[in-house]
C-alpha positions in Angstrom: 37.2 -91.2 -55.9 35.5 -94.5 -56.8 36.4 -96.3 -53.5 36.1 -93.9 -50.6 32.7 -94.0 -48.8 31.2 -92.7 -45.6 33.4 -90.6 -43.3 36.5 -91.2 -45.4 34.9 -89.5 -48.3 35.9 -85.8 -48.8 34.7 -82.9 -50.9 37.7 -83.5 -53.2 36.5 -87.1 -53.9 33.0 -85.9 -54.7 34.3 -83.1 -57.0 36.5 -85.5 -58.9 33.8 -88.1 -59.6 31.2 -85.3 -60.2 33.2 -83.6 -62.9 33.9 -86.9 -64.7 30.5 -88.4 -64.6 28.6 -85.1 -65.3 30.9 -84.5 -68.3 30.1 -88.0 -69.6 26.3 -87.5 -68.9 26.5 -84.2 -70.9 28.0 -86.0 -73.9 25.4 -88.7 -73.7 22.5 -86.2 -73.3 23.4 -84.2 -76.4 24.4 -87.2 -78.5 21.2 -89.0 -77.8 19.1 -85.9 -78.5 20.9 -85.1 -81.8 20.6 -88.7 -82.9 17.1 -89.6 -81.8 15.4 -86.4 -80.7 14.9 -88.0 -77.3 16.2 -87.2 -73.8 18.6 -90.0 -72.8 19.8 -89.0 -69.3 16.5 -88.5 -67.4 12.9 -89.6 -67.5 10.9 -86.6 -66.4 9.8 -85.6 -70.0 9.2 -89.3 -70.9 6.9 -89.7 -67.9 4.9 -86.6 -69.0 4.5 -88.0 -72.5 3.5 -91.4 -71.1 0.8 -89.9 -69.0 -0.4 -87.8 -71.9 -0.8 -90.9 -74.2 -2.5 -92.9 -71.4 -4.9 -90.0 -70.8 -5.7 -90.0 -74.5 -6.2 -93.8 -74.5 -3.3 -94.3 -76.8 -1.9 -97.1 -74.7 0.3 -98.7 -77.3 1.8 -95.4 -78.3 2.7 -94.7 -74.7 4.4 -98.1 -74.3 7.7 -96.8 -75.7 7.8 -94.1 -73.0 7.1 -96.7 -70.3 10.0 -98.7 -71.7 12.2 -95.6 -71.5 11.3 -95.1 -67.9 11.7 -98.8 -67.0 15.1 -98.9 -68.7 16.4 -96.1 -66.4 14.8 -97.7 -63.4 16.3 -101.1 -64.2 19.8 -99.6 -64.8 19.5 -98.0 -61.3 18.4 -101.3 -59.8 21.1 -103.4 -61.4 23.9 -100.9 -60.4 22.8 -100.9 -56.8 22.2 -104.7 -56.8 25.8 -105.4 -58.0 27.3 -103.0 -55.5 25.4 -104.7 -52.6 26.1 -108.2 -54.0 29.9 -107.7 -54.1 30.3 -105.3 -51.2 31.8 -107.9 -49.0 34.5 -108.8 -51.5 37.6 -106.8 -50.3 39.6 -107.7 -53.4 37.1 -106.2 -55.8 36.2 -102.6 -56.4 32.4 -102.9 -56.2 31.9 -99.9 -58.4 34.0 -101.4 -61.2 31.2 -103.6 -62.6 28.5 -101.0 -63.1 31.0 -98.6 -64.7 32.3 -101.4 -67.0 28.8 -102.2 -68.1 28.1 -98.6 -68.9 31.3 -98.4 -70.9 30.4 -101.5 -72.8 27.0 -100.1 -73.7 28.3 -96.7 -74.8 31.1 -98.4 -76.9 28.7 -100.9 -78.5 26.2 -98.1 -79.5 29.1 -96.0 -80.7 30.5 -98.8 -82.9 27.3 -100.4 -84.2 24.5 -97.9 -83.4 24.9 -96.1 -86.8 24.2 -99.4 -88.6 20.9 -99.9 -86.8 20.0 -96.3 -85.9 16.9 -96.0 -88.0 15.6 -99.6 -87.4 16.2 -99.9 -83.7 16.2 -96.3 -82.5 13.9 -97.0 -79.5 16.2 -99.9 -78.4 19.2 -97.7 -78.5 17.4 -94.9 -76.5 16.5 -97.6 -73.9 20.1 -98.7 -73.7 21.3 -95.2 -73.2 18.8 -94.6 -70.4 19.8 -97.9 -68.9 23.4 -96.8 -68.9 22.5 -93.4 -67.3 20.4 -95.3 -64.6 23.5 -97.3 -63.9 25.6 -94.2 -63.6 23.2 -92.2 -61.4 22.7 -95.1 -59.0 26.5 -95.6 -58.9 27.4 -92.1 -58.0 24.5 -91.8 -55.5 25.7 -94.9 -53.7 29.4 -93.7 -53.7 28.6 -90.2 -52.5 25.8 -91.1 -50.1 23.2 -89.2 -52.2 25.3 -86.0 -52.3 26.2 -86.2 -56.0 23.7 -86.6 -58.9 25.1 -86.3 -62.5 22.5 -87.2 -65.1 20.0 -84.4 -64.8 20.0 -80.8 -63.5 16.5 -80.0 -62.2 17.3 -81.0 -58.6 20.7 -79.4 -58.8 19.4 -76.0 -59.7 16.8 -76.3 -57.0 19.4 -77.2 -54.4 21.7 -74.5 -55.7 19.0 -71.9 -55.4 18.2 -72.9 -51.8 21.9 -72.9 -50.7 22.6 -69.5 -52.3 19.6 -68.1 -50.5 21.0 -69.5 -47.2 24.1 -67.3 -47.5 21.8 -64.3 -47.0 20.6 -65.6 -43.6 23.8 -66.6 -41.8 22.2 -66.3 -38.4 20.0 -69.2 -39.3 22.7 -71.1 -41.2 26.0 -70.5 -39.4 27.8 -73.4 -41.1 28.9 -71.3 -44.1 31.8 -73.6 -44.9 29.5 -76.5 -45.6 27.1 -74.4 -47.6 29.9 -73.0 -49.8 31.3 -76.5 -50.4 28.0 -77.8 -51.6 27.5 -74.8 -53.8 30.9 -75.4 -55.3 30.0 -79.0 -55.9 26.7 -78.1 -57.6 28.4 -75.5 -59.8 31.1 -78.0 -60.9 28.4 -80.6 -61.9 26.4 -78.0 -63.9 29.5 -76.6 -65.6 30.9 -80.0 -66.6 27.5 -81.2 -67.7 27.4 -78.1 -70.0 31.0 -78.7 -71.1 30.2 -82.4 -71.9 27.2 -81.3 -73.9 29.2 -78.7 -75.8 32.0 -81.2 -76.6 29.5 -83.9 -77.5 27.6 -81.5 -79.8 30.9 -80.4 -81.4 32.1 -84.0 -82.0 28.7 -85.1 -83.2 27.9 -82.3 -85.6 31.0 -80.4 -86.5 33.4 -83.4 -86.7 30.5 -85.6 -87.9 31.4 -88.4 -85.6 27.7 -89.0 -84.8 27.2 -91.9 -82.5 31.0 -92.6 -82.4 31.0 -89.6 -80.0 29.8 -92.1 -77.3 33.1 -94.0 -77.6 34.8 -90.8 -76.4 32.6 -90.8 -73.3 33.4 -94.5 -72.7 37.2 -93.8 -72.9 36.9 -91.1 -70.3 35.0 -93.4 -68.0 37.5 -96.2 -68.4 40.5 -94.0 -68.1 39.2 -92.5 -64.8 38.4 -95.9 -63.4 41.8 -97.4 -64.2 43.6 -94.3 -63.0 41.7 -94.5 -59.7 42.5 -98.2 -59.4 46.1 -97.7 -60.2 46.5 -94.8 -57.8 44.8 -96.9 -55.0 47.2 -99.8 -55.7 50.3 -97.5 -55.6 49.1 -96.0 -52.3 48.5 -99.4 -50.9 51.9 -100.6 -52.0 53.6 -97.6 -50.5 51.9 -98.2 -47.2 53.1 -101.8 -47.1 56.6 -100.7 -48.0 56.7 -98.1 -45.2 55.3 -100.6 -42.7 58.1 -103.1 -43.6 60.7 -100.4 -43.5 59.5 -99.4 -39.9 59.9 -103.0 -38.8 
């Protein structure tokens, strides 16, 4: 699911990566909001607050929202930059580096964030937005802009459009494609919700607080290594069959 691109990528691959990454984004979203009362997976609200402060000539106050927006943008840039930089390296899974950086950020905040939560809250929020920028760019590159996992506004818009198309089949005869994209959107929305629910339960009910982010990082790492191990096994099996045929 982390390797296939272009024509070799199927709905199954997109569903697999969508469920994992939207689940992680749901955890980060709820954890960030409960800890800092800030949105940490998208920048729409921050942009509105930034414009409001600028309109009121409170430029210094609006700086923090600009930093939030820039952090998400820089994460998206870095993820895409790393993927393009190492795309020619056949031995390296180019999607490994952005995912590893995201895991390191989530783990670091989970382990040490509670010690500096009150003093460096804005820096932690910037780090979470940076991590989500990494993730959103990563999954966009993998799926060729089919999958987005860190925010739901566009998803609900697309879902509404695609559901409406089912009522006008004479204009949209490719119902198989429409139903597959609807399925993908529903999976992302449901797992984002599930991630948020689990994140809220771990944060509040089990009182793990920012340690909840370590759980998200473990899920990411486990899925990455599982995908890499599965790819290695398939590759070894093919080589074995080729030798056997000779």
